[in-house]
Phi, psi and omega in degrees: 000322180237127172232122180245121188230117177057040182288135187222137174204132179231151170242098188068232179276348182276116180268127182254315176243120185260316181192073182276128176232124176213150168227136176236121183283155178302131182076004182270145175253109182254128172258133177254117181246170179146163188291168180294139179088003181274356170102013182301306186290327179293322181303308180299317181297330180285325180293318182285345179089008176284336176229137180271124177292150176282336180191163180103177180232141178230123176236142176241117183055043176081000188239144177295149180265004176261175180060220188297337183277348188299316186292324176295324178293309185302329176293342184261354186244159174228161179210141172253117181274157190296322178259020183085313181048049178272155177278116187294332184273359183251148171288171182301313181295324180290326173295314178301314187268016186305315185280340179284341175264007187215155169068213185285341181262013186301133176235159168304154192299319188293325179291318180301315181296326178291314175299319178300320185290321177295320178293321176299319176300319185297330179257021172085022180243135183277170183292345178299338185266346188305319185256016166279161176258158183312320187295340179277359189247154172289167176304320179295318181291320181298320174296326176295311179301322178294323177292321173302315178298323183293330182256014184297329181257021182047063187284164182268332176232129182231134178254136177233118187250112178048058189296344183250002184303134177084356181264146172291158187307322177290323177286325178302312177304323178293313177297319177298319182290323174304309180303309185299317183291321183291317180296322179290320179293322181278341180073024183281160173259132192229138172239129182236141174250120175206154170258352191271106185294335176299313180301317181302316189278338177286325194234356187266139167267316181232155178235136173233130178254126174269134170209128182053045177078002179232159170285103183288325187207141180214126182184190183277177178289321183296319178292326173302312179292345184244355182296150171262007176298121186288340181282313179298310182301318178299312180297308180293340178259353179067036181274137183289326180266140180155186185289341179276086192294338180302334188272359182277000000 
């Protein structure tokens, strides 16, 4: 579903992505791990077209995501942002139905609201929150609203950027369970960025570790837990000592 080949990106003299190669199968949930500054967010931004790569190719379902194909791709993806990124001046249902009220996915207002309420129900929120504003919600509820917005158009591809950041362990577990069940139920292809190893084990089919601008390791969760790769071992166990000197 997603093919990334030889992806390169630098900002001035700082090389962020050197030669990233990844393939994500249709319906697969890939989690990307790695230390801060290793290019995880830049990788997602390149796929989305928010950052223009210096080299390499990105294909979605066999088609490039640049040029004339970009709009068609954007209509097929959803994203849960790290901070929620809800619009303060819009009600909850308007946030969830944002794309349903605009562009190629535009629906009549009543229909958009009905879909928004259904997606809110899917993430465990009732109709009583629909006309509230984001500031009236807890952090966990805001994250759920962001998740409802990400799935509002039944996307084929969903990106999750640090989905449990800032949440207590119980709410983080709830969000992990929701992501896993929704991705499975929808048959969506997912890429998640996270530092939370509990999230990795909860939602990943495959794991890719970025290090020094490249995919250093790629495999299943079971393989991650048994690998003798010292970089992976240090990262997943949070050890100060090891080959990843940036953590010292």
